[in-house]
Structure formats: C-alpha cells, structure tokens
C-alpha positions as CSV (number, residue, x, y, z in Angstrom):
1,M,66.6,-58.1,154.3
2,K,68.2,-54.7,153.7
3,K,65.7,-52.1,152.3
4,L,66.5,-50.1,149.3
5,N,67.3,-46.5,149.9
6,I,66.3,-43.6,147.7
7,N,69.5,-43.6,145.7
8,S,69.5,-47.4,145.0
9,Q,65.9,-47.3,143.9
10,A,66.4,-44.3,141.6
11,W,69.5,-45.8,140.1
12,M,67.7,-49.1,139.6
13,A,64.9,-47.4,137.7
14,I,67.3,-45.2,135.7
15,G,69.4,-48.2,134.7
16,I,66.4,-50.3,133.6
17,T,65.0,-47.4,131.6
18,V,68.3,-46.6,129.9
19,A,68.9,-50.2,129.0
20,I,65.4,-50.7,127.6
21,L,65.6,-47.5,125.6
22,L,69.0,-48.3,124.1
23,I,68.0,-51.8,123.1
24,D,64.7,-50.6,121.7
25,Q,66.1,-47.7,119.7
26,I,69.1,-49.6,118.4
27,L,66.9,-52.3,117.0
28,K,64.4,-49.9,115.5
29,I,67.1,-47.7,113.8
30,W,68.9,-50.8,112.5
31,V,65.7,-52.2,111.0
32,K,64.6,-48.9,109.5
33,T,68.0,-48.2,107.9
34,H,68.8,-51.7,106.7
35,M,65.4,-53.1,105.6
36,T,62.7,-52.0,103.2
37,L,59.2,-51.7,104.4
38,H,57.5,-55.1,104.8
39,E,60.8,-56.9,104.1
40,M,61.1,-60.1,106.2
41,L,64.2,-61.9,107.5
42,T,63.7,-65.5,108.6
43,I,65.5,-66.4,111.8
44,T,63.6,-69.7,112.4
45,S,60.3,-71.1,111.1
46,W,58.6,-69.5,114.1
47,F,60.6,-66.3,114.5
48,K,61.0,-63.7,111.8
49,I,62.1,-60.1,111.6
50,C,59.5,-58.2,109.6
51,F,59.7,-54.4,109.2
52,V,56.4,-52.7,109.5
53,E,55.3,-49.3,110.8
54,N,52.1,-48.2,112.5
55,N,50.3,-45.1,113.8
56,G,48.6,-47.0,116.6
57,M,49.4,-48.4,120.0
58,A,51.1,-51.7,120.9
59,Y,50.7,-54.4,118.3
60,G,49.3,-52.0,115.7
61,M,46.1,-51.1,117.5
62,E,44.5,-47.8,116.6
63,F,43.4,-45.1,119.1
64,G,41.8,-42.1,117.4
65,S,44.1,-39.6,115.7
66,K,47.8,-39.9,115.7
67,L,48.2,-36.6,117.5
68,L,45.7,-37.6,120.3
69,L,47.5,-40.9,120.7
70,S,50.9,-39.2,121.1
71,L,49.5,-36.7,123.6
72,F,47.8,-39.6,125.5
73,R,51.1,-41.5,125.6
74,I,53.0,-38.5,126.9
75,I,50.4,-37.9,129.7
76,L,50.4,-41.5,130.6
77,V,54.2,-41.8,130.8
78,G,54.2,-38.6,132.8
79,F,51.9,-40.0,135.4
80,I,53.9,-43.2,135.6
81,G,57.1,-41.3,135.9
82,V,55.8,-39.1,138.7
83,F,54.5,-42.2,140.5
84,L,57.9,-43.9,140.3
85,F,59.7,-40.8,141.5
86,R,57.4,-40.5,144.6
87,Q,58.0,-44.1,145.6
88,F,61.8,-43.8,145.8
89,G,62.9,-44.4,149.4
90,K,59.4,-45.0,150.8
91,N,59.5,-48.8,150.6
92,R,55.7,-49.0,150.2
93,F,56.1,-51.4,147.3
94,K,58.3,-54.5,146.6
95,K,61.3,-54.1,144.4
96,G,59.8,-56.4,141.8
97,F,56.7,-54.3,141.6
98,L,58.8,-51.1,140.9
99,I,60.8,-53.0,138.3
100,C,57.6,-54.0,136.5
101,V,56.3,-50.4,136.5
102,T,59.7,-49.2,135.3
103,M,59.5,-51.7,132.4
104,I,56.1,-50.3,131.4
105,F,57.3,-46.7,131.7
106,A,60.4,-47.4,129.6
107,G,58.5,-49.3,127.0
108,A,55.9,-46.6,126.6
109,L,58.7,-44.0,126.4
110,G,60.4,-45.9,123.7
111,N,57.4,-45.8,121.5
112,I,56.9,-42.1,122.3
113,I,60.4,-41.4,120.9
114,D,59.4,-42.9,117.6
115,G,56.3,-40.6,117.4
116,M,58.2,-37.5,118.5
117,F,61.4,-37.7,116.4
118,Y,61.3,-40.3,113.7
119,G,59.1,-38.2,111.4
120,L,61.6,-35.4,111.8
121,I,64.9,-37.3,111.1
122,F,64.0,-40.0,108.6
123,N,62.6,-40.0,105.1
124,A,59.4,-42.0,104.5
125,S,59.8,-45.8,104.5
126,S,59.1,-47.7,101.3
127,A,59.1,-51.2,99.9
128,H,61.4,-50.0,97.1
129,Y,64.3,-48.5,99.1
130,V,65.9,-48.4,102.6
131,S,65.2,-45.3,104.7
132,Y,68.0,-43.0,105.7
133,L,68.6,-40.0,108.0
134,V,67.7,-36.5,106.7
135,P,68.5,-33.1,108.2
136,F,66.4,-32.5,111.3
137,G,62.9,-31.3,110.5
138,E,63.0,-32.4,106.9
139,G,61.6,-35.9,107.4
140,Y,58.3,-37.5,106.4
141,A,56.2,-36.1,109.3
142,P,56.0,-33.2,111.8
143,F,56.7,-33.5,115.6
144,L,54.6,-36.1,117.4
145,M,53.4,-37.6,114.1
146,G,56.1,-40.1,113.4
147,K,55.3,-43.8,113.0
148,V,56.3,-46.6,115.4
149,V,58.7,-49.1,114.0
150,D,57.9,-52.8,114.7
151,M,59.9,-55.9,113.7
152,F,59.3,-59.0,115.9
153,Y,57.0,-61.6,114.2
154,F,56.2,-65.0,115.7
155,P,54.0,-67.1,113.4
156,L,53.9,-70.0,115.9
157,I,51.2,-71.9,114.1
158,V,50.6,-71.4,110.3
159,T,47.8,-73.3,108.7
160,T,44.7,-72.7,106.6
161,Y,41.0,-72.5,107.5
162,P,39.0,-75.6,106.4
163,D,37.2,-75.1,103.1
164,W,33.8,-75.4,104.9
165,V,34.5,-72.3,107.1
166,P,32.3,-69.4,105.8
167,V,34.2,-66.4,104.3
168,W,37.7,-67.6,105.5
169,G,37.6,-71.1,104.1
170,G,40.9,-72.0,102.4
171,Q,42.6,-68.8,103.5
172,P,45.8,-68.9,105.6
173,F,45.6,-68.6,109.4
174,V,48.5,-67.5,111.6
175,F,48.3,-67.9,115.4
176,F,49.5,-64.7,117.0
177,S,50.0,-62.6,113.8
178,P,50.8,-59.1,115.3
179,V,54.3,-57.6,114.6
180,F,55.7,-55.8,117.6
181,N,58.9,-54.2,119.0
182,F,61.1,-54.5,122.0
183,A,59.2,-51.6,123.8
184,D,55.9,-53.4,123.3
185,S,57.3,-56.6,124.8
186,C,58.6,-54.7,127.9
187,I,55.1,-53.2,128.4
188,S,53.4,-56.6,128.0
189,V,55.9,-58.4,130.2
190,G,55.6,-55.7,132.9
191,V,51.8,-55.9,132.9
192,V,51.7,-59.7,133.0
193,L,54.1,-59.9,135.9
194,L,52.1,-57.3,137.8
195,L,48.9,-59.3,137.4
196,L,50.6,-62.6,138.2
197,F,52.9,-61.7,141.1
198,Y,51.9,-58.3,142.4
199,R,48.2,-58.2,142.6
200,K,48.3,-57.0,146.2
201,E,50.4,-54.1,145.3
202,V,48.1,-53.2,142.4
203,G,45.2,-53.5,144.7
204,K,46.9,-51.3,147.3
205,L,47.5,-48.7,144.5
206,T,43.8,-48.9,143.4
207,W,42.6,-48.6,147.0
208,D,44.8,-45.5,147.6
209,S,43.5,-43.8,144.5
210,R,39.9,-44.6,145.4
211,N,40.4,-43.1,148.9
212,K,42.0,-39.9,147.5
213,T,39.1,-39.5,145.0
214,E,36.5,-40.0,147.8
215,K,38.2,-37.5,150.1
216,A,38.4,-34.9,147.2
C-alpha cells in the first residue's frame, strides 16, 4: 500500500476541516437567522430541528465560566492542531486515526467560532423575533463570550414516567433529549471511532506521552 506523503496528509486534514466548518457554520447561521429561539421544525417523529443556544460544552454541558471554557477550547484545539501538524509525513499512525483526530479538531474549532464571533456579529436571540447580523462589535456579547448554536434533536423514545415513580411520576420522558449541532456530532463520531477501531494508536499516543513525562 502506498504511504501518504506530507502533502497528501496535510491536504486531507485541510479538506476535512474546511468541509466540516462550512457545513457547521452554514447550518448554524441559517438556523439563527431563520428561526426564533426554541422554535422547532418537525422533520420526522424522531428527528426535529430545534433552535437553542448554550454557554457550555457539547450537548449543553457547563464547564465553569464562559471565558474559561472558551480559553480551554482554544488551548485544546491548539494542542490537537500541533499534534496533527507534527504527524504529517511521519506515517506513525493510520490514515483513519488521523481522520478521526481531524474530525475532533474541526468540530471543536466550529464551536470556538461561535464563542469568538457570534456575540460580535449577531443581536441576541429571542423567542419573539429572528436574529440578524449587526455591525461588527455591536452584537449581544464581547469576544469569546458568544453562545453556541444547537439544532439537532432526536426524541427517539417519547413516553411518560409511571404514576408510581417518585417525583417524576406522570411527567414526560424523552430518551436522548440533548440538542446538539454538526460540530458536536463530528467530535462524538471521531471519539467513538477512535475507541472502537484505533485503540492501539490511542495507546501508543498515551505511552509516548507517559515516557516524555517520565524523562522530563
């Protein structure tokens, strides 16, 4: 099998990253400028487009302050980007492994873009009107403080808790209730594929990091 050279590896990573960012940002901007906050479009009974925003990580999880989260994301993406750059042309890892890492990198970068610029270029979202672009710097939040746009909602199982269940009895239950975006899905798919098919590569990476730490 012909090995990838440095140029093909680099173009592969660039192509995947650009494609993911374009799809992610087109979806987010369309939802933000065509839907009111919390508006829901039904595609099928188990797939809906629901416009929500969050300050947290993937799937709406929180992680301290918004500023700390944005800085953490930038540092993490920086480390992943440097790692990818150093692998080009070395052929230490399989092509599939590098594709998975690139998906994680691009997904994280997509959500960083929201936090960096959306607060500067959009007015605040509302359930009463559709958001629109404003002059740069006149948006709803300063640099790094913008909210992440989510839209994919898959209520695969919708039912109610039995009446005898304490606290939640009679209340609705939705299996897999998080609302997420395309960037989140790329991160999740990349991580799952790494764990399923590239555990040796992940182990090699962990072992190399441990050896470097012990030598230091």
